[in-house]
C-alpha positions as CSV (number, residue, x, y, z in Angstrom):
1,M,2.0,115.9,-38.9
2,D,5.7,115.8,-38.3
3,K,5.5,117.7,-34.9
4,I,3.3,117.3,-31.9
5,V,3.0,119.9,-29.2
6,I,1.9,118.2,-25.9
7,Y,0.8,121.0,-23.4
8,D,-0.9,121.8,-20.2
9,T,-2.0,124.9,-18.4
10,E,-2.6,125.9,-14.7
11,T,-5.1,128.8,-14.0
12,T,-6.5,131.1,-11.4
13,N,-10.0,129.8,-12.0
14,S,-11.7,127.2,-14.1
15,T,-14.2,129.5,-15.8
16,I,-13.6,131.8,-18.8
17,W,-13.0,134.7,-16.4
18,G,-9.8,133.0,-15.0
19,S,-6.3,133.5,-16.3
20,I,-3.7,131.1,-17.3
21,I,-0.7,131.5,-15.1
22,E,1.5,128.6,-16.1
23,V,2.0,126.7,-19.4
24,G,4.2,123.6,-19.8
25,A,4.7,122.2,-23.3
26,V,6.9,119.4,-24.9
27,V,7.6,119.5,-28.6
28,V,8.1,116.0,-30.1
29,D,8.6,114.6,-33.5
30,K,6.3,112.0,-35.1
31,N,8.1,109.3,-33.1
32,L,7.4,111.1,-29.8
33,K,11.1,112.0,-29.4
34,E,11.5,115.3,-27.5
35,I,12.8,118.3,-29.7
36,G,11.8,121.3,-27.6
37,K,10.0,122.5,-24.5
38,L,8.5,125.3,-22.7
39,N,8.1,125.8,-18.9
40,I,6.7,129.3,-18.0
41,R,4.8,131.2,-15.4
42,G,3.1,134.5,-15.4
43,R,1.6,136.8,-12.7
44,I,-2.1,137.2,-12.1
45,P,-3.5,140.3,-14.0
46,E,-4.2,143.4,-12.1
47,G,-7.7,143.4,-10.6
48,E,-8.5,139.7,-10.9
49,I,-9.8,137.7,-7.9
50,P,-8.3,134.1,-8.0
51,S,-10.0,130.9,-6.8
52,A,-8.4,129.8,-3.6
53,K,-9.1,126.1,-4.4
54,A,-7.3,126.6,-7.9
55,L,-4.3,128.0,-6.2
56,L,-4.1,125.1,-3.8
57,V,-4.5,122.4,-6.5
58,N,-1.8,123.9,-8.7
59,S,0.5,124.8,-5.8
60,T,0.7,128.5,-6.5
61,S,1.8,130.7,-3.6
62,I,0.9,134.3,-3.5
63,D,4.7,135.1,-4.2
64,L,4.6,133.1,-7.4
65,L,1.1,134.6,-8.4
66,T,2.4,138.2,-8.0
67,K,6.2,138.3,-8.2
68,G,7.1,136.2,-11.2
69,N,9.3,137.3,-13.9
70,Y,6.5,137.8,-16.5
71,S,3.6,139.9,-16.1
72,H,0.4,138.3,-17.6
73,Y,0.6,140.3,-20.8
74,D,4.3,139.4,-21.4
75,F,3.6,135.7,-20.4
76,L,0.8,135.4,-23.1
77,G,3.2,137.0,-25.6
78,A,5.9,134.4,-24.9
79,V,3.4,131.5,-25.2
80,E,2.0,132.8,-28.3
81,N,5.5,133.2,-29.7
82,F,6.5,129.7,-28.8
83,F,3.4,128.0,-30.1
84,S,3.7,130.1,-33.4
85,K,7.3,129.0,-33.9
86,A,6.4,125.4,-33.1
87,G,3.9,125.2,-35.9
88,P,2.8,123.6,-38.0
89,S,2.1,121.1,-35.4
90,L,-0.6,118.9,-33.9
91,F,-1.4,120.2,-30.5
92,M,-2.6,117.9,-27.7
93,G,-3.1,117.7,-24.0
94,W,-5.1,115.7,-21.4
95,S,-8.8,116.7,-21.7
96,N,-7.4,119.8,-23.4
97,L,-10.4,120.1,-25.7
98,N,-12.7,120.4,-22.7
99,F,-10.6,122.9,-20.7
100,D,-7.1,124.1,-21.9
101,R,-8.0,125.0,-25.3
102,R,-11.0,127.0,-24.1
103,M,-8.9,128.8,-21.6
104,F,-6.6,129.8,-24.4
105,H,-9.4,130.9,-26.5
106,F,-10.6,133.4,-23.9
107,N,-7.2,134.4,-22.6
108,F,-5.9,135.2,-26.2
109,F,-9.2,136.9,-26.9
110,K,-8.9,139.2,-23.9
111,G,-5.2,139.7,-24.6
112,N,-6.0,141.0,-28.2
113,R,-4.3,137.9,-29.6
114,Y,-5.7,135.4,-32.3
115,P,-7.7,133.0,-30.0
116,Y,-7.6,129.8,-32.2
117,L,-3.9,129.5,-32.7
118,T,-3.6,125.9,-31.6
119,H,-6.0,124.5,-34.1
120,S,-6.3,126.9,-37.1
121,S,-4.6,125.6,-40.3
122,P,-2.0,124.5,-40.8
123,N,-2.1,123.4,-37.0
124,Q,-4.4,120.6,-35.7
125,E,-5.5,119.7,-32.3
126,S,-6.4,116.4,-30.8
127,D,-6.8,115.2,-27.2
128,G,-4.7,112.5,-25.3
129,L,-7.6,111.5,-23.2
130,H,-9.7,110.6,-26.3
131,I,-6.9,108.5,-27.6
132,A,-6.4,106.7,-24.2
133,R,-10.1,106.0,-24.1
134,A,-10.1,104.4,-27.4
135,A,-6.9,102.5,-26.8
136,Q,-7.9,101.1,-23.4
137,T,-11.4,100.1,-24.7
138,I,-10.1,98.0,-27.5
139,N,-7.3,96.6,-25.4
140,S,-7.9,96.8,-21.6
141,K,-4.2,95.8,-21.0
142,T,-2.9,99.0,-22.7
143,L,-2.6,101.0,-19.5
144,K,-2.5,99.9,-15.9
145,T,-5.5,101.7,-14.2
146,E,-7.3,102.2,-11.0
147,L,-11.1,102.4,-10.3
148,T,-13.1,105.5,-9.4
149,P,-15.2,105.5,-6.3
150,A,-18.2,104.6,-8.6
151,G,-16.1,101.5,-9.6
152,N,-15.3,102.7,-13.2
153,E,-11.9,102.5,-14.8
154,S,-10.1,105.9,-14.2
155,L,-8.3,107.6,-17.1
156,A,-7.6,110.7,-15.1
157,L,-3.9,111.7,-15.7
158,E,-2.9,111.7,-11.9
159,A,-4.4,108.2,-11.5
160,L,-2.7,106.9,-14.6
161,A,0.6,108.2,-13.6
162,R,0.3,106.7,-10.3
163,Q,-0.6,103.3,-11.8
164,Q,2.2,103.4,-14.4
165,G,4.7,104.1,-11.5
166,F,5.7,107.6,-12.6
167,D,6.7,110.3,-10.2
168,T,3.7,112.3,-9.1
169,T,5.3,114.8,-6.6
170,Q,5.1,117.6,-9.1
171,Q,1.5,116.8,-10.2
172,H,-0.8,119.7,-11.2
173,T,2.3,121.8,-12.4
174,A,1.9,122.4,-16.0
175,Y,5.3,121.1,-17.4
176,H,5.0,118.0,-15.3
177,D,1.4,117.1,-16.4
178,A,2.4,117.8,-20.1
179,F,5.5,115.4,-19.7
180,T,3.3,112.8,-17.9
181,S,0.9,113.0,-20.9
182,L,3.7,112.4,-23.2
183,K,4.9,109.3,-21.3
184,I,1.5,107.9,-21.4
185,L,1.2,108.5,-25.1
186,R,4.4,106.8,-25.7
187,I,3.0,103.6,-24.0
188,I,-0.2,103.8,-26.1
189,K,1.8,104.3,-29.3
190,D,4.0,101.3,-28.5
191,Q,1.0,99.2,-27.8
192,H,-1.0,100.3,-30.7
193,K,1.4,100.7,-33.6
194,D,-1.3,99.9,-36.2
195,N,-3.8,102.2,-34.9
196,W,-1.8,105.3,-33.9
197,E,-2.1,107.2,-37.0
198,K,-5.8,106.6,-37.0
199,F,-6.0,107.8,-33.5
200,L,-4.7,111.2,-34.8
201,S,-6.6,111.2,-38.2
202,T,-9.6,113.2,-37.0
203,S,-7.7,116.2,-35.4
204,T,-9.4,118.7,-37.9
205,K,-13.1,119.7,-38.4
206,S,-12.8,118.7,-42.1
207,S,-11.5,115.3,-41.4
208,V,-14.6,114.5,-39.2
209,E,-17.0,116.2,-41.6
210,S,-15.6,114.0,-44.4
211,L,-16.4,110.8,-42.3
212,L,-19.9,111.9,-41.4
213,K,-20.7,112.5,-45.2
214,S,-19.2,109.1,-46.2
215,K,-21.0,105.7,-46.6
216,G,-19.2,104.4,-43.5
217,I,-19.7,102.0,-40.6
218,Y,-17.3,102.9,-37.8
219,S,-16.4,102.1,-34.1
220,I,-16.8,105.3,-31.8
221,F,-15.8,105.8,-28.2
222,E,-17.7,107.8,-25.5
223,N,-17.5,108.2,-21.8
224,V,-21.1,107.6,-20.5
225,K,-21.6,108.2,-16.8
226,G,-18.1,107.5,-16.1
227,R,-17.8,104.3,-18.1
228,N,-15.9,104.1,-21.3
229,M,-18.2,102.8,-24.1
230,M,-17.7,101.8,-27.7
231,Y,-20.5,101.9,-30.3
232,L,-20.9,100.5,-33.8
233,V,-22.5,103.3,-35.9
234,C,-23.3,104.3,-39.4
235,T,-23.5,107.7,-41.0
236,L,-26.8,109.4,-42.0
237,Y,-28.1,110.8,-45.3
238,P,-25.2,113.2,-46.1
239,E,-27.3,116.4,-46.5
240,H,-29.0,115.8,-43.2
241,C,-26.3,114.6,-41.0
242,F,-25.5,117.7,-39.1
243,H,-27.4,119.5,-36.3
244,P,-29.1,122.5,-37.9
245,T,-28.3,124.9,-35.2
246,Y,-25.0,123.5,-33.6
247,A,-23.0,123.1,-36.9
248,S,-20.2,121.2,-35.2
249,W,-22.5,118.3,-34.1
250,G,-22.7,115.5,-36.5
251,Y,-25.1,112.5,-36.0
252,V,-24.6,108.7,-36.4
253,W,-27.0,105.8,-35.8
254,D,-26.2,103.1,-33.4
255,L,-26.6,99.9,-35.3
256,R,-27.8,97.8,-32.4
257,R,-31.1,99.5,-33.3
258,D,-33.1,98.3,-36.2
259,P,-34.1,101.7,-37.9
260,E,-37.0,100.3,-40.1
261,P,-39.8,100.8,-37.6
262,Y,-38.9,104.5,-37.3
263,L,-38.4,105.4,-41.0
264,N,-41.9,106.4,-41.8
265,L,-43.0,107.9,-38.5
266,S,-44.2,111.5,-38.3
267,V,-41.9,114.0,-36.7
268,N,-43.8,113.9,-33.4
269,E,-44.0,110.1,-33.4
270,L,-40.3,109.8,-34.1
271,K,-39.5,112.3,-31.4
272,A,-41.5,110.3,-28.8
273,N,-39.9,107.0,-29.9
274,L,-36.4,108.2,-29.8
275,K,-36.8,109.5,-26.3
276,K,-37.7,106.1,-25.1
277,I,-34.6,104.3,-26.6
278,S,-31.7,103.5,-24.1
279,P,-28.9,103.6,-25.0
280,K,-29.7,106.5,-27.4
281,A,-30.0,105.5,-31.1
282,L,-28.5,108.7,-32.2
283,R,-25.0,109.4,-31.1
284,V,-23.1,112.7,-31.6
285,L,-19.7,113.2,-33.2
286,K,-18.4,116.8,-32.4
287,T,-16.3,117.8,-35.5
288,N,-14.3,120.2,-33.4
289,K,-13.5,117.8,-30.5
290,A,-11.2,115.3,-32.4
291,P,-13.4,112.2,-31.8
292,V,-11.5,108.9,-32.3
293,V,-13.2,106.9,-35.1
294,L,-11.9,103.4,-36.0
295,D,-12.6,100.5,-38.2
296,K,-15.9,98.7,-37.6
297,K,-14.0,95.5,-36.6
298,F,-13.5,96.7,-33.1
299,A,-17.1,97.4,-32.0
300,L,-18.3,94.3,-33.8
301,K,-16.6,92.4,-31.0
302,E,-19.0,94.0,-28.6
303,K,-21.9,91.7,-27.3
304,A,-24.6,94.1,-28.8
305,Y,-23.3,93.7,-32.2
306,S,-21.5,90.4,-32.3
307,E,-24.9,88.7,-31.9
308,L,-26.1,90.3,-35.2
309,H,-25.4,89.0,-38.6
310,L,-23.1,91.1,-40.7
311,E,-25.8,91.3,-43.3
312,T,-28.3,92.7,-40.9
313,I,-25.8,95.3,-39.8
314,L,-25.2,96.3,-43.5
315,K,-28.8,96.3,-44.2
316,R,-29.6,98.7,-41.3
317,A,-26.8,101.0,-42.3
318,K,-28.0,101.2,-45.8
319,L,-31.6,101.9,-44.7
320,V,-30.4,104.8,-42.5
321,R,-28.1,106.4,-45.2
322,S,-30.7,106.1,-47.9
323,S,-33.7,107.4,-46.0
324,E,-33.6,111.1,-46.7
325,N,-37.0,112.0,-45.1
326,F,-36.1,110.0,-42.0
327,C,-32.7,112.0,-41.6
328,K,-34.6,115.4,-42.5
329,N,-37.1,114.6,-39.7
330,I,-34.2,114.1,-37.2
331,Q,-32.9,117.4,-38.0
332,I,-36.4,118.9,-37.5
333,I,-36.4,117.4,-34.1
334,N,-33.1,118.8,-33.2
335,R,-33.9,122.1,-34.5
336,E,-37.1,122.4,-32.4
337,A,-35.2,121.2,-29.4
338,A,-32.6,123.9,-29.9
339,E,-35.3,126.6,-30.3
340,E,-37.0,125.5,-27.2
341,K,-33.7,125.7,-25.3
342,S,-33.0,129.2,-26.6
343,Q,-36.5,130.4,-25.4
344,T,-35.9,129.2,-21.9
345,Q,-32.5,130.8,-21.5
346,T,-32.3,134.2,-19.7
347,Q,-31.9,137.0,-22.0
348,E,-29.1,139.2,-20.5
349,D,-26.5,141.6,-21.8
350,L,-23.3,139.9,-22.2
351,L,-20.0,141.6,-21.1
352,P,-17.2,141.9,-23.8
353,E,-15.1,139.3,-22.2
354,E,-17.9,136.5,-22.7
355,T,-18.8,137.2,-26.3
356,L,-15.9,135.5,-28.2
357,Y,-18.3,132.8,-29.7
358,E,-21.1,135.2,-30.2
359,K,-19.4,137.5,-32.7
360,F,-16.3,137.0,-34.9
361,I,-13.3,139.6,-34.5
362,P,-13.1,141.5,-37.8
363,N,-10.2,140.4,-40.0
364,K,-9.1,144.1,-40.1
365,D,-8.6,143.9,-36.1
366,T,-6.8,140.6,-36.1
367,A,-4.4,142.0,-38.7
368,L,-3.7,144.9,-36.4
369,F,-2.9,142.8,-33.4
370,K,0.9,142.3,-34.4
371,T,1.4,146.0,-34.9
372,W,-0.4,146.8,-31.7
373,H,1.7,144.5,-29.6
374,S,5.0,145.6,-31.2
375,S,4.2,149.3,-30.5
376,S,5.3,151.3,-27.5
377,W,2.6,151.8,-24.8
378,E,2.1,155.4,-25.9
379,D,1.4,154.1,-29.5
380,K,-0.8,151.3,-28.1
381,L,-2.9,153.9,-26.6
382,R,-3.2,155.9,-29.9
383,L,-3.9,152.7,-32.0
384,L,-7.0,151.9,-29.9
385,D,-9.0,154.0,-32.1
386,K,-8.0,152.0,-35.1
387,F,-9.8,148.8,-33.8
388,Q,-13.1,148.4,-35.5
389,D,-14.4,146.0,-32.8
390,K,-15.2,147.9,-29.5
391,R,-14.2,144.8,-27.5
392,C,-10.6,144.9,-28.9
393,S,-10.5,148.7,-27.7
394,W,-11.7,147.7,-24.3
395,F,-9.4,144.8,-23.9
396,G,-6.6,147.1,-25.0
397,Q,-7.5,149.8,-22.5
398,K,-7.5,147.3,-19.7
399,I,-4.1,145.7,-20.8
400,I,-2.6,149.2,-20.7
401,Y,-4.1,149.9,-17.2
402,Q,-2.5,146.7,-16.0
403,E,0.8,147.2,-17.6
404,A,1.5,151.0,-18.1
405,P,-1.3,152.8,-16.2
406,H,0.8,156.0,-16.0
407,I,0.2,156.8,-19.8
408,L,-3.6,156.6,-19.5
409,P,-5.5,159.9,-19.3
410,P,-6.9,160.3,-15.7
411,D,-10.4,160.0,-16.8
412,L,-9.9,156.8,-18.6
413,Y,-7.8,155.4,-15.8
414,K,-10.6,156.1,-13.4
415,N,-13.3,154.6,-15.5
416,I,-11.4,151.3,-16.0
417,K,-10.6,151.1,-12.3
418,S,-14.2,151.8,-11.5
419,E,-15.4,149.1,-13.8
420,I,-13.1,146.6,-12.3
421,A,-14.2,147.7,-8.8
422,R,-17.9,147.5,-9.8
423,R,-17.3,143.8,-10.8
424,I,-15.1,142.5,-8.0
425,L,-17.0,144.3,-5.2
426,S,-20.4,143.1,-6.3
427,K,-22.5,141.6,-3.6
428,N,-24.3,139.3,-6.0
429,K,-23.3,135.9,-7.1
430,E,-21.7,136.6,-10.3
431,K,-20.2,134.5,-13.2
432,W,-16.9,135.8,-12.3
433,Q,-15.1,135.5,-8.9
434,T,-15.9,138.4,-6.6
435,I,-14.2,139.4,-3.3
436,G,-17.2,138.1,-1.4
437,M,-17.4,134.8,-3.3
438,A,-13.5,134.5,-2.6
439,Y,-14.0,135.0,1.1
440,T,-16.8,132.4,1.2
441,E,-14.7,129.9,-0.7
442,I,-11.7,130.5,1.7
443,D,-14.0,130.0,4.8
444,T,-15.2,126.7,3.4
445,L,-11.7,125.5,2.6
446,R,-10.6,126.6,6.1
447,D,-13.2,124.5,7.7
448,Q,-12.3,121.4,5.7
449,A,-8.6,121.9,6.5
450,S,-9.3,122.4,10.1
451,N,-11.1,119.2,10.2
452,R,-8.0,117.5,8.6
453,D,-5.8,119.4,11.0
454,D,-3.9,120.5,7.9
455,Q,-1.8,123.4,9.4
456,E,0.1,124.0,6.1
457,E,-3.1,124.4,4.1
458,L,-4.5,126.8,6.6
459,K,-1.3,128.9,6.3
460,K,-1.7,129.0,2.6
461,L,-5.4,130.0,3.0
462,D,-4.4,132.8,5.3
463,E,-1.9,134.2,2.7
464,I,-4.6,134.1,0.1
465,N,-7.1,135.9,2.4
466,E,-4.5,138.6,3.0
467,F,-4.0,139.0,-0.8
468,I,-7.7,139.4,-1.3
469,M,-7.9,142.0,1.4
470,T,-5.2,144.0,-0.3
471,I,-7.1,144.1,-3.6
472,E,-10.5,144.9,-1.7
473,K,-8.6,147.8,0.1
474,K,-7.2,149.2,-3.2
475,Y,-10.6,149.1,-5.2
476,E,-13.1,149.9,-2.4
477,I,-12.1,153.6,-2.9
478,A,-12.3,153.5,-6.7
């Protein structure tokens, strides 16, 4: 890929109910030379209750939250436009596959925008943290690091920035964190010239799927209980190497384990025996999480594998790959476990905002998005009936309520406001942030700040509390 977009987000909340309010991005060429950038903030959507802790972490004042140049709707449009023009690109952040990408999924979904922009073909997506973990594991001198309280090497962005001697005064602002990620990736690229392209080679689902179906022995990398680990693994029988329920989960076998004693066991016997093995014999490669997969030579240096003859390792890999029934039994075990889990989960009605992964948006509706966004607010209202998916219609109604409420029919305006009020005024512990939950969070943070005699933070918490009170006053009469 000739271009890489290194990005970061700041949000009102760490859950899918939160909103992205800041995006920083640096566009670089394949040599990591800067060729473009984005540094943009947006206002919080009307009717949303922010997390006080999130606002403290990303240094967002109430003025920034409510008086920025861009409404949340315009902000998302500007980001979508920048990302679209930057493509085709490889998108990357720091732990972005666990957080930022998911936040974009749901913010774009709720904004009637295509959710998967950053990793739909021809774009690809990787993760700087995954790359750093692999690089640091195969060469511990790649980056200067510090230890976590548990005594493990920390690859947290803030800690790495500190240890490399970078300026951290603007940490947890989106552009600063994106540029810090770039500086760290430049160090890794310089230290690992021979491996850099391999680090990036699994940035699509199809590339990982091809590896899982191949007759390969590889080095893979995981973080296990805070420790960065490397495993020597082989692929399974190609028709039975994926989880039968979670399609993006592919399985590989840890070659420190001799598979022969397990090959002819019944399903129940195999299940019981696999549970006893530590470390786990079966490792997971998630095809949508850009796992770094390298040549076997790296893991062969680890004590668990270096003590084995290469012939033994090759024999074990061949046994696993050629044992169709054994791999089929592994699939059966995984299917049964998934079914048991689904039976224990509470069956509840999901609200539209949390159903992105439950149901695809019809192609007819995604095709309508561009027309809808380019239309006047009056035409946006008329076009709502054109959406086949009722979720898109609801999101459109809510966007109009937030951006141009004066054009809504009185009954529709009242219905939307009442639904927002029902949610944020709930006295229950909800999945989203309620006003009551916000007050509780503020009280806890106040106690902590008082114990530290942090007058500046106490002042910020007072401002957040006043903001929450204004929202409560507006919606308690809805």
